[in-house]
C-alpha positions as CSV (number, residue, x, y, z in Angstrom):
1,M,-47.1,5.0,-28.4
2,K,-44.9,7.9,-29.4
3,K,-45.0,11.2,-27.5
4,E,-46.5,13.1,-30.5
5,N,-49.2,10.5,-30.9
6,L,-50.1,10.8,-27.2
7,E,-50.3,14.5,-27.6
8,T,-52.6,14.2,-30.6
9,L,-54.8,11.7,-28.6
10,L,-55.0,14.0,-25.6
11,N,-56.0,17.0,-27.8
12,K,-58.7,14.9,-29.4
13,M,-60.0,13.9,-26.0
14,C,-60.2,17.5,-24.9
15,S,-61.7,18.8,-28.2
16,T,-65.4,18.9,-27.0
17,G,-64.8,20.7,-23.7
18,A,-63.3,18.2,-21.3
19,D,-61.3,19.9,-18.6
20,F,-59.4,16.6,-17.8
21,A,-57.9,14.0,-20.1
22,E,-55.7,11.1,-19.2
23,I,-54.1,8.1,-21.0
24,Y,-53.0,5.1,-19.1
25,I,-50.9,2.4,-21.0
26,E,-50.1,-0.9,-19.4
27,N,-48.0,-4.0,-20.3
28,T,-48.2,-6.7,-17.7
29,K,-46.6,-10.2,-17.5
30,T,-47.7,-12.6,-14.9
31,K,-46.3,-16.1,-14.0
32,I,-48.1,-18.4,-11.5
33,F,-46.6,-21.6,-10.0
34,T,-49.0,-24.1,-8.4
35,Y,-47.6,-26.9,-6.2
36,L,-49.8,-29.7,-4.7
37,D,-49.5,-33.4,-3.8
38,N,-45.7,-33.2,-3.5
39,K,-45.0,-31.8,-6.9
40,L,-45.2,-28.7,-9.1
41,Q,-48.5,-29.1,-10.9
42,K,-48.4,-26.3,-13.4
43,I,-46.9,-22.9,-14.5
44,D,-49.3,-20.4,-15.9
45,N,-48.1,-17.5,-18.0
46,K,-50.2,-14.4,-18.9
47,I,-49.6,-11.2,-20.9
48,D,-52.0,-8.3,-20.9
49,K,-51.6,-5.1,-22.9
50,G,-53.9,-2.2,-23.2
51,M,-54.9,1.4,-22.6
52,G,-57.3,3.3,-20.5
53,L,-58.8,6.6,-21.7
54,R,-60.5,9.0,-19.2
55,I,-62.0,12.4,-19.7
56,A,-63.9,14.6,-17.2
57,K,-65.8,17.8,-17.1
58,G,-66.5,19.0,-13.6
59,N,-67.6,15.9,-11.7
60,E,-68.7,14.1,-14.8
61,V,-66.3,11.3,-15.7
62,Y,-66.2,9.0,-18.8
63,Y,-63.8,6.0,-19.2
64,A,-63.0,3.5,-21.9
65,A,-60.6,0.6,-22.0
66,V,-58.8,-0.1,-25.3
67,N,-57.2,-3.4,-26.2
68,N,-57.0,-4.1,-30.0
69,N,-59.1,-1.1,-31.1
70,D,-58.0,2.2,-32.5
71,P,-57.6,4.6,-29.6
72,I,-58.6,7.6,-31.8
73,T,-61.9,5.9,-32.7
74,I,-62.5,5.1,-29.0
75,A,-61.7,8.6,-28.0
76,E,-64.2,10.0,-30.5
77,D,-66.9,7.8,-29.0
78,L,-65.8,9.0,-25.5
79,I,-66.0,12.7,-26.3
80,N,-69.5,12.4,-27.7
81,N,-70.6,12.4,-24.1
82,L,-69.7,16.1,-23.9
83,N,-71.5,18.6,-26.1
84,S,-69.4,21.7,-25.7
85,K,-67.7,23.0,-28.8
86,V,-65.0,24.8,-26.8
87,L,-61.6,23.7,-28.1
88,Y,-58.9,23.0,-25.5
89,K,-55.5,24.7,-25.7
90,D,-52.8,22.8,-27.5
91,I,-51.4,20.1,-25.1
92,K,-47.7,19.5,-25.0
93,L,-46.2,16.7,-22.8
94,S,-43.1,17.2,-20.7
95,D,-40.1,15.0,-21.0
96,M,-40.9,11.5,-19.8
97,K,-39.8,10.6,-16.2
98,I,-39.0,7.0,-15.8
99,Y,-39.2,5.2,-12.4
100,E,-37.3,1.9,-12.5
101,G,-38.4,-1.1,-10.5
102,S,-35.9,-3.4,-8.6
103,D,-36.3,-6.2,-11.2
104,N,-37.0,-6.5,-14.8
105,E,-37.1,-10.3,-15.2
106,F,-38.6,-13.4,-13.6
107,L,-36.7,-15.8,-11.4
108,D,-35.4,-19.0,-12.9
109,D,-38.1,-21.7,-12.9
110,K,-35.7,-24.3,-11.4
111,L,-34.9,-22.1,-8.5
112,I,-38.6,-21.8,-7.7
113,K,-39.3,-25.5,-8.2
114,D,-36.4,-26.4,-5.9
115,Y,-37.6,-24.0,-3.2
116,M,-41.0,-25.4,-3.3
117,N,-39.8,-29.0,-3.1
118,N,-37.6,-28.2,-0.1
119,L,-40.3,-26.2,1.6
120,N,-42.9,-29.0,1.1
121,H,-40.5,-31.6,2.5
122,K,-39.6,-29.4,5.5
123,I,-43.2,-28.7,6.4
124,R,-44.3,-32.3,6.1
125,L,-41.6,-33.4,8.6
126,M,-42.9,-31.0,11.2
127,D,-45.9,-33.1,12.3
128,K,-47.5,-36.4,11.4
129,R,-51.0,-34.9,11.3
130,I,-50.1,-32.8,8.2
131,E,-52.3,-34.1,5.4
132,Q,-51.6,-31.7,2.6
133,V,-49.3,-28.9,1.7
134,S,-50.4,-26.4,-1.0
135,L,-47.9,-23.8,-2.3
136,N,-48.5,-20.9,-4.7
137,F,-46.0,-18.4,-6.1
138,T,-46.9,-15.4,-8.3
139,E,-44.5,-13.0,-9.9
140,I,-45.6,-9.9,-11.9
141,L,-43.8,-7.5,-14.1
142,K,-45.9,-4.4,-15.0
143,D,-44.9,-1.4,-17.1
144,I,-47.2,1.6,-17.0
145,T,-47.1,4.9,-18.8
146,I,-49.4,7.8,-17.8
147,A,-49.9,11.1,-19.7
148,N,-52.5,13.7,-19.0
149,H,-53.7,17.2,-20.2
150,T,-51.4,19.0,-17.7
151,G,-48.3,17.7,-19.6
152,L,-47.6,15.0,-17.0
153,Y,-45.7,12.1,-18.7
154,N,-44.5,9.4,-16.4
155,K,-43.5,5.8,-16.6
156,E,-42.9,3.2,-13.9
157,K,-41.6,-0.3,-14.2
158,R,-43.1,-2.3,-11.3
159,C,-42.5,-5.8,-10.0
160,Y,-44.3,-8.0,-7.5
161,A,-43.8,-11.4,-5.9
162,R,-46.1,-13.2,-3.5
163,F,-45.7,-16.7,-1.9
164,Y,-48.7,-18.4,-0.3
165,I,-48.6,-21.5,1.9
166,S,-51.7,-23.5,3.0
167,V,-51.4,-26.6,5.2
168,T,-54.2,-29.1,5.9
169,F,-54.1,-31.1,9.2
170,K,-56.1,-34.3,9.9
171,D,-56.6,-36.5,12.9
172,S,-59.3,-39.1,12.5
173,D,-62.4,-37.2,11.4
174,L,-61.0,-33.8,12.6
175,V,-59.7,-31.4,9.9
176,S,-58.2,-27.9,10.0
177,T,-56.2,-25.6,7.8
178,S,-53.6,-23.0,8.5
179,S,-51.9,-20.6,6.2
180,Y,-49.1,-18.0,5.8
181,N,-48.1,-15.7,3.0
182,W,-45.8,-12.9,2.2
183,G,-45.6,-10.4,-0.7
184,M,-43.1,-7.9,-1.8
185,S,-42.7,-5.2,-4.5
186,T,-39.5,-6.9,-5.6
187,I,-38.9,-10.4,-7.1
188,K,-35.2,-11.2,-6.5
189,D,-35.5,-10.9,-2.7
190,I,-38.7,-12.8,-2.1
191,F,-36.9,-16.0,-0.9
192,N,-34.3,-14.2,1.2
193,R,-36.4,-14.1,4.4
194,N,-36.2,-16.6,7.2
195,I,-39.6,-18.1,7.8
196,D,-38.8,-20.8,10.3
197,N,-40.7,-19.1,13.1
198,N,-43.6,-18.4,10.8
199,L,-43.7,-22.1,9.9
200,K,-43.7,-23.1,13.6
201,D,-46.6,-20.8,14.2
202,L,-48.5,-22.1,11.2
203,V,-48.2,-25.7,12.4
204,K,-49.0,-24.9,16.0
205,Y,-52.1,-23.0,15.0
206,G,-53.2,-25.7,12.6
207,I,-52.9,-28.4,15.3
208,D,-54.6,-26.2,17.9
209,K,-57.5,-25.6,15.6
210,L,-57.9,-29.4,15.1
211,Y,-59.2,-29.7,18.6
212,A,-60.8,-26.3,19.0
213,K,-64.1,-25.9,20.8
214,N,-66.9,-23.6,19.7
215,C,-66.5,-20.0,20.8
216,V,-69.3,-18.7,23.1
217,G,-70.4,-15.2,21.9
218,K,-70.8,-12.2,24.1
219,K,-69.2,-8.7,24.7
220,M,-65.7,-9.0,26.0
221,P,-62.2,-7.4,25.8
222,V,-60.2,-8.6,22.8
223,I,-56.5,-8.7,22.0
224,L,-55.8,-8.5,18.3
225,G,-52.5,-10.1,17.1
226,P,-50.0,-8.3,15.0
227,G,-49.7,-8.2,11.2
228,F,-52.9,-9.2,9.4
229,G,-55.0,-8.5,12.4
230,A,-55.0,-5.0,11.0
231,V,-57.5,-6.1,8.4
232,I,-60.2,-4.9,10.8
233,F,-58.8,-1.3,10.5
234,H,-58.1,-1.6,6.8
235,E,-61.8,-2.4,6.2
236,A,-63.5,-0.7,9.1
237,C,-61.9,2.7,8.9
238,G,-59.4,2.6,6.0
239,H,-62.1,2.5,3.3
240,A,-64.0,5.2,5.2
241,M,-61.0,7.5,4.7
242,E,-60.8,7.1,0.9
243,A,-62.1,10.1,-1.1
244,N,-64.3,7.9,-3.2
245,A,-66.5,7.7,-0.1
246,T,-65.7,10.8,1.9
247,A,-66.0,13.3,-1.0
248,R,-69.5,12.1,-1.8
249,K,-70.7,11.9,1.8
250,R,-70.9,8.1,1.8
251,S,-68.5,7.6,4.7
252,V,-69.1,7.6,8.4
253,L,-65.9,9.8,8.5
254,S,-67.1,12.4,6.0
255,D,-66.6,16.0,7.2
256,M,-64.7,14.9,10.3
257,I,-61.2,16.3,9.5
258,G,-59.8,17.8,12.7
259,K,-62.2,15.9,15.0
260,K,-61.2,13.4,17.6
261,I,-62.5,10.0,16.4
262,A,-60.2,7.5,18.3
263,S,-58.3,7.0,21.5
264,N,-55.0,8.8,22.0
265,K,-53.3,5.5,21.3
266,V,-54.4,5.5,17.7
267,T,-52.1,6.8,14.9
268,I,-52.9,5.3,11.5
269,I,-50.6,5.9,8.5
270,D,-50.8,5.0,4.8
271,D,-47.4,5.0,3.2
272,G,-46.8,4.0,-0.4
273,T,-43.1,4.6,-0.2
274,I,-41.8,1.9,2.2
275,P,-39.1,-0.1,0.3
276,N,-40.1,-3.5,-1.0
277,L,-43.5,-3.7,0.8
278,W,-46.3,-5.4,-1.3
279,G,-48.3,-2.2,-1.7
280,T,-45.4,0.1,-2.6
281,T,-45.1,2.0,-5.8
282,K,-43.1,5.1,-6.8
283,I,-46.0,6.8,-8.5
284,D,-49.7,6.2,-8.2
285,D,-51.9,5.2,-11.2
286,E,-52.5,8.9,-12.1
287,G,-48.7,9.4,-12.3
288,Y,-48.2,11.3,-9.0
289,N,-45.6,10.4,-6.4
290,T,-46.7,8.2,-3.6
291,K,-46.3,9.6,0.0
292,K,-46.4,8.9,3.7
293,N,-49.8,10.1,4.7
294,Y,-50.9,10.4,8.3
295,L,-54.6,9.7,8.4
296,I,-55.3,9.6,12.2
297,K,-52.8,11.3,14.5
298,D,-53.1,10.7,18.3
299,G,-56.8,9.9,17.8
300,I,-57.6,12.9,15.6
301,L,-58.6,12.5,11.9
302,V,-56.1,14.6,9.9
303,N,-56.4,13.5,6.3
304,Y,-58.2,11.5,3.6
305,L,-56.7,9.5,0.8
306,N,-57.6,11.2,-2.4
307,D,-57.5,11.2,-6.2
308,T,-57.7,14.0,-8.7
309,I,-61.4,13.7,-9.6
310,N,-62.8,13.3,-6.1
311,N,-60.4,16.0,-4.9
312,R,-62.4,18.5,-6.9
313,L,-64.9,18.2,-4.1
314,L,-62.4,17.9,-1.2
315,K,-59.9,20.5,-2.4
316,M,-57.0,18.9,-0.4
317,N,-53.4,18.2,-1.2
318,L,-53.0,15.1,-3.4
319,T,-51.8,12.1,-1.4
320,G,-50.5,9.9,-4.3
321,S,-53.3,7.3,-3.6
322,S,-55.0,6.8,-6.9
323,R,-54.9,3.1,-7.8
324,R,-56.4,0.6,-10.3
325,E,-56.0,-3.1,-11.0
326,S,-55.4,-2.6,-14.7
327,Y,-56.3,-0.5,-17.7
328,Y,-59.8,-2.1,-17.5
329,Y,-60.6,0.2,-14.6
330,P,-60.6,4.0,-14.0
331,P,-58.5,4.7,-10.8
332,V,-59.9,5.9,-7.5
333,S,-58.4,6.6,-4.1
334,R,-57.1,3.4,-2.4
335,M,-54.8,2.4,0.3
336,N,-51.2,1.2,-0.3
337,N,-49.4,0.2,3.0
338,T,-51.7,1.1,5.9
339,Y,-50.6,0.5,9.5
340,L,-51.2,1.4,13.1
341,E,-48.2,3.0,14.6
342,P,-46.6,1.0,17.4
343,G,-46.8,1.9,21.1
344,N,-44.9,0.7,24.2
345,D,-47.5,-1.4,26.1
346,S,-46.6,-4.9,27.2
347,I,-48.4,-7.8,25.6
348,S,-48.1,-9.7,28.9
349,D,-49.7,-6.8,30.7
350,M,-52.6,-6.9,28.1
351,V,-53.2,-10.6,28.9
352,K,-52.9,-10.1,32.6
353,S,-55.5,-7.3,32.5
354,I,-58.2,-9.5,31.2
355,K,-60.3,-11.8,33.4
356,Y,-62.4,-13.2,30.5
357,G,-61.8,-12.3,26.9
358,L,-60.5,-13.4,23.4
359,Y,-57.1,-13.5,21.9
360,A,-57.6,-13.1,18.1
361,K,-54.2,-14.2,16.9
362,E,-55.1,-14.3,13.2
363,M,-58.0,-12.7,11.3
364,N,-60.0,-13.7,8.2
365,G,-61.7,-11.2,5.9
366,G,-65.0,-9.5,6.6
367,S,-67.4,-6.9,5.5
368,V,-68.1,-3.3,6.4
369,N,-70.6,-0.6,5.5
370,P,-68.5,2.6,5.0
371,E,-71.6,4.8,5.4
372,T,-72.4,3.5,8.9
373,G,-69.1,2.0,10.0
374,D,-70.8,-1.3,11.0
375,F,-68.5,-4.3,10.4
376,N,-68.3,-8.1,10.9
377,F,-65.0,-10.0,10.6
378,G,-64.2,-13.7,11.0
379,V,-61.3,-14.8,13.3
380,A,-59.1,-17.4,11.8
381,T,-57.2,-18.4,15.0
382,A,-58.5,-17.5,18.4
383,Y,-57.8,-18.4,22.1
384,M,-59.8,-17.7,25.2
385,I,-58.2,-15.6,27.9
386,R,-59.2,-16.6,31.5
387,D,-57.9,-15.0,34.6
388,G,-55.0,-13.3,32.8
389,K,-53.8,-16.4,31.0
390,V,-54.1,-17.6,27.3
391,C,-56.1,-20.8,27.4
392,E,-57.9,-23.1,24.9
393,C,-58.2,-22.6,21.2
394,V,-61.7,-21.8,20.0
395,K,-63.4,-21.8,16.5
396,G,-66.3,-19.9,14.9
397,A,-65.4,-16.6,16.5
398,S,-66.3,-13.3,14.8
399,L,-65.9,-9.6,15.7
400,I,-69.0,-7.4,15.3
401,G,-69.0,-3.7,15.9
402,N,-68.7,-0.1,14.6
403,T,-65.7,1.9,13.3
404,L,-66.0,4.8,15.7
405,D,-66.8,2.6,18.7
406,I,-63.7,0.3,18.2
407,L,-61.4,3.2,17.5
408,N,-62.3,4.7,20.8
409,K,-61.9,1.5,22.7
410,I,-58.3,0.8,21.8
411,E,-56.6,1.1,25.2
412,M,-53.2,-0.7,24.8
413,V,-50.8,-0.8,21.8
414,S,-47.5,-2.8,21.9
415,S,-44.3,-2.3,19.9
416,D,-44.3,-5.6,17.8
417,L,-45.4,-4.1,14.5
418,E,-45.8,-6.7,11.7
419,Y,-47.0,-6.4,8.1
420,G,-49.3,-8.7,6.1
421,A,-49.8,-8.8,2.4
422,G,-53.2,-9.0,0.8
423,M,-55.4,-8.1,-2.1
424,C,-58.0,-5.4,-1.7
425,G,-61.1,-5.2,-3.9
426,A,-63.0,-2.0,-4.6
427,A,-64.4,0.1,-7.4
428,S,-61.1,0.1,-9.3
429,G,-60.5,-3.7,-9.0
430,M,-58.1,-5.8,-7.0
431,V,-54.8,-4.1,-5.9
432,P,-51.9,-5.3,-3.7
433,V,-52.0,-3.8,-0.3
434,T,-50.0,-4.2,2.9
435,I,-51.7,-3.9,6.3
436,G,-49.9,-3.7,9.6
437,E,-50.3,-3.4,13.3
438,P,-48.7,-4.3,16.6
439,T,-50.6,-6.3,19.1
440,I,-53.4,-4.2,20.6
441,K,-56.1,-4.5,23.3
442,V,-59.7,-3.4,22.7
443,S,-61.5,-2.8,25.9
444,E,-64.8,-4.3,24.7
445,I,-66.2,-5.7,21.4
446,L,-69.1,-8.1,20.6
447,V,-67.6,-11.5,19.8
448,G,-69.9,-13.6,17.7
449,G,-70.2,-17.4,18.5
450,I,-72.6,-20.0,19.8
451,K,-75.1,-19.2,22.6
452,N,-74.0,-20.1,26.1
453,D,-76.4,-22.8,27.3
């Protein structure tokens, strides 16, 4: 859409008294490769184009997604929600700022097919108990343009790539699965990483889980492994620091800026600027530059992630954290790349300090109530710790607790920071996020499992 047409549309959107108007234009191309049973099964292609129109007056917000319809007609329907006859001043957009991505085309299909064939063959040779190898590769090219009533007029060309490996193991009637994935905000470099050690871990964990015993539940110290172990902080306290919850007093962390909420070992950062990470963008989905935001510093809550609408209540500096899955959704404050800052404690010292506890090497997803901070997470791969040594693999373990409680019980933090790529679902849809942490020790948490007879 031409600049003058965008200006006409914005003026129409503000013609009945709106004090905020925004246009979000998107053109997304997605390509998905599915590999199973020793061959590339299919390649799916998808193109999605559309526009999101948003107006607000005070804290009242109205949104419409436009695909094949006339945006002026949709805008007229939208502004009927506001009854004021006050005309907005004439809106003029600034010159467009363009933020280029690292890639503007997909990889060659043959390169991907060859990579998948070679990887499948390599994995299957690693152990005779490997029953199935499933591979999935997704690449995305997304162009977005954002214009609003302040004159902001920005465009970003984004690219994403994510590779997912799932391996099934079988021994007689015993079955287990193990997985590994990585994602990047670049396409051309996705296959340039050495994953040999990750594959060794994947196979080791899969075999260990074949023969795992049921975990006995009770309160105990827990060591959380690096990387995706941070899902517990992403869910348990990350969402509680988003303005969509804090501004409306629906978070356990509302009105707690400046208060000590965690141990001195805890510094949590959300950074949308880290090169090539899965959750990285140059601007957020309201058109503002992403930033490195300290959320918790040495145990003290210092900031929330915010967006323009919720920030009308918070009145803080914008953090560049407004995100959405697509033009179908209005944006809200969301995390980008959230991680626990590394410390200098020894992992071996962590293990030696525990007489009886759990080593949660890999985490599954879980659920949390942001208003209370209560959470429940499954553990994908876990080992018991006995008398300062990592022992047998166990299954069925879960971690049950409360945000403020666990933040205050983090007593050791190592230096081995790792990142994990995932998809986060919330009010504005599914968005790519990175979570990260080094290995940490929690002094006590309720571990769910079977009852000890």
